N, C-alpha and C positions, 0 to 999 in steps of 0.2 A: 502709460500702460493700463490699458482697461482690462478690469479682472470679471470674468464671468462667474458671478456670484453662485448661481446654481449650480455649474460645475465644481466650484470650490466646496460648496457643501455635500456634495456628493463625492468628491475625494477625500474631506475629513471623515464621513461617515464610513466611507470604504476603509480608511487607515484605521480604524479603530481594532479589527481583527488581527492584522499583522501587528499593531502596536501591542494588543493584549498578550499574542502568543510569544512575542518577543521578552515582554514583561515575565510572562510564566517561566519561559526557558531561563530566564537571569536568574530567576528566584528558584530553580530549583537547580542549577548550577552553585550557586553560590551558599547555599543551604542555611538561610539566615532567617531567623524569626520574624524579623522585621524586613521583607523582601524592599527593594530598591524603587519606589513607585516614581521616581523620576523617569526611570526606564521607560515607562509607558507614556508618560507626558511628553518624553522627548521624542518618542516615535511617532506620535501623531502627527506633528508638522513634517517629519522627515518623510514618511509614508504618504501623507496628504500631499505636498509637493511633488513628489515622485509621480503618483497619480496624477494630479491635476495638469502634469506637464501632458499628458497622453493625449489630451484634445476632445475626448468623447468618453462616453459612459462606458462604450465596448473596450476602447482602450484601457479605461480605468480597471475593468475586471479582469483584462489581460494581465494587467501590471499585478493585480490582487492574486491572481493564479500561481504567476511567477515568483511572488516573493514567498507565498505560501509554500510552494515547491522547496524553495530554499530553506526556508525555516524547518520544514518536516525534514528536510536532507540532513540538519544539524542536531536533529532531537536525541539521536545515538550518543552524540558527542556531550551533549548536556547531561544525560544519563551518567555518562562515565565521569564527568567531572563532579556530579552529584555523589559518585560512589566514592570517590577518591576523598571528598572532601568529609563523608558521614564516616567513611570506614577509619580515617587517622584521627577520628577525636581522641583525646588524650583520656578522657572519663571511662573510656569503653574498656571493658576487658579484652582480653585476645580473642575468646572464643566470639564475642559481640562484633570485634572489628571483622573477624573471619566470615562471619554470617552476613554482615553489612556487604563484605565484598563479594561474597557469591550473589547474594539479592542483586546487589547492583548489575553485577554481571549479566544476571539473567534479564534484569530489565533492559540493559543495553543491548542486548540480542534481541529482545523483543521489540525494543524501539527502532531498530535495524531493519528487523523483517517486516515490521507494518511501515517503518517511515519511508524507506527507499520506495517501495511499488506506488505508495500513497504521492511521496513526491514528484514522480513519473507521472501520475494520472494529473496531479496539477500541472505540471509543465505541458503535458499535452492539451490540456484544457486552456491554458494560457495562448498557445499556437493557434488551436483551434479558432477561439473568439476574437483575437485580435482581428484589428481594423485593417482591410486591404491594403490601404496606402503604406502600411508600414512593412509590408514585404520587399 
């Protein structure tokens, strides 16, 4: 099996962005002081492999925008998970829990209002720049 090292390096560099976004989303969702860094390091080879399989830089960019669309679409869900984790802390007063729930709800709605259109833009970009042979 011959490996195109130039394409592999481009795939790894391209994979950094969705791996970081996945790490950030998990960090928000689990509400941890020490977020799980392994998510970022596990995401690099997974996304790198997915992008490498595209066969061209244009295909890799198309895949990047496709995965960014998926991650952006999941953003409101991550905000909701964060809200549930934060508002259910035992040390908080009931007023603090209510405030966290209201603030998190507003954050989730904002994530939905921004995330869904942005996901649509990313998806359309992925379709626009994909290689012709993939159609």
